[in-house]
C-alpha positions in Angstrom: 74.8 78.9 92.3 72.0 77.6 93.9 72.5 80.0 96.6 73.0 83.2 94.4 69.5 81.6 92.5 68.1 82.0 95.4 69.1 85.4 96.1 67.8 86.3 92.8 65.0 84.6 92.5 63.6 86.3 95.8 64.9 89.6 95.1 66.8 89.5 97.5 69.9 90.8 94.8 70.2 91.8 91.0 73.5 90.4 90.9 75.7 88.4 92.9 79.4 87.6 92.3 80.7 84.2 92.6 84.4 83.5 93.3 86.1 79.7 94.2 89.2 78.8 94.4 92.0 76.0 95.3 95.6 75.4 96.0 97.3 71.9 95.6 100.9 73.0 95.8 101.6 72.2 100.1 100.4 68.8 99.4 101.9 68.3 96.4 105.2 69.1 98.0 105.2 67.0 100.8 103.8 64.5 99.0 107.0 64.9 96.8 109.4 64.6 99.8 107.4 61.1 101.4 107.5 59.7 98.9 111.4 59.9 97.7 111.7 58.2 101.0 109.1 55.0 100.3 110.7 51.9 99.9 106.9 50.0 98.9 105.1 50.1 95.4 102.2 50.4 98.0 103.4 53.8 99.1 103.4 55.5 95.8 99.8 54.1 94.6 98.0 55.2 98.2 99.1 58.3 97.4 99.0 59.4 93.8 95.7 60.6 93.6 97.5 63.3 95.4 100.3 64.6 92.4 96.9 64.2 90.0 95.3 67.3 91.8 95.4 70.8 90.0 95.2 74.5 91.6 93.0 76.7 90.0 90.0 79.3 90.7 86.8 80.3 89.0 84.6 83.7 89.0 81.1 84.1 87.9 78.4 86.5 87.9 74.6 85.4 88.3 71.7 87.8 87.0 68.0 88.5 86.8 67.4 87.0 83.4 64.9 89.7 83.0 67.9 92.6 82.9 70.2 90.5 80.5 67.7 89.1 77.6 69.8 86.5 75.9 71.8 85.4 78.7 72.0 81.8 79.7 69.3 80.5 82.9 70.4 77.9 85.7 68.0 75.4 84.6 68.4 73.2 87.5 71.5 70.8 88.9 71.9 67.8 91.4 74.5 67.0 93.4 74.8 63.8 95.5 77.2 62.9 98.5 78.2 58.9 98.6 79.4 60.0 102.5 79.8 55.9 103.8 82.4 55.8 101.4 84.8 58.6 103.2 87.5 56.4 104.1 88.2 56.1 100.5 90.0 59.4 100.6 91.2 61.0 103.5 93.3 63.8 103.4 94.5 66.6 104.8 97.0 69.8 103.6 100.3 68.0 104.4 99.1 64.2 102.7 95.6 62.3 101.4 95.4 59.0 100.7 93.4 57.5 97.7 92.1 53.6 97.3 91.9 54.8 94.1 89.9 51.1 92.8 87.5 51.9 95.8 87.1 55.1 95.2 86.4 54.3 91.3 83.4 51.9 92.0 81.5 53.8 94.1 82.0 56.8 92.3 80.4 54.9 89.2 77.3 53.3 91.6 77.1 56.9 92.6 76.8 58.0 89.2 73.8 55.8 88.5 72.1 56.0 91.3 71.8 60.3 90.5 71.6 59.8 87.5 68.2 57.1 87.1 66.9 59.5 90.0 67.1 62.8 87.9 66.9 62.0 85.0 63.0 61.9 84.8 63.5 66.1 85.9 65.4 67.1 83.9 64.3 65.1 80.6 67.8 63.6 79.8 66.4 60.5 78.1 65.9 63.8 74.7 69.9 63.5 74.6 72.0 66.8 75.1 74.6 67.9 73.2 77.6 67.7 76.1 77.5 65.8 79.6 79.7 67.6 81.9 80.7 65.4 84.7 83.3 66.5 87.2 86.9 64.4 87.9 86.1 62.0 85.4 89.6 60.1 84.1 90.3 58.8 81.1 89.9 55.3 83.3 86.1 56.0 84.0 86.0 56.4 80.3 87.4 53.8 78.9 85.8 51.4 80.9 82.7 53.1 79.2 80.1 53.2 81.9 79.8 56.7 82.0 78.8 56.3 77.7 76.3 53.6 78.7 74.5 56.0 80.8 73.9 59.0 79.6 73.1 56.9 76.2 70.6 54.7 78.2 73.1 51.5 78.3 72.5 51.3 82.1 68.5 51.1 83.5 
């Protein structure tokens, strides 16, 4: 979306079509076959996250706001990666091993640092109707950590 917005803002394009997809079928089928022979619970837990993945696709068209009165605007965003935690989830098309507890802890830390860094730029203290955070599970929500972030409980 940022690349498309830059193309539009620079005048290089009036409209940009963005398409993306992912498929987890091959990984899940390979995982199920492997887990049929699992002898220890740790074998299942190490690969369990691969069974929670989904397959899907999305597309959108972005265009110049002046050509589309009343349209929504991309006003910004923030993206961060905790690459120092790269070994917490490792995989390919046939196998994925995840340290779910370590990933949760590292993820919450990264979310907190990102939120606090970006909060002044986006005036998040005024609140919003909805916050959409990608790949947040029921565990994250029940811990209340993300709720505290968006309501000011973590400073």
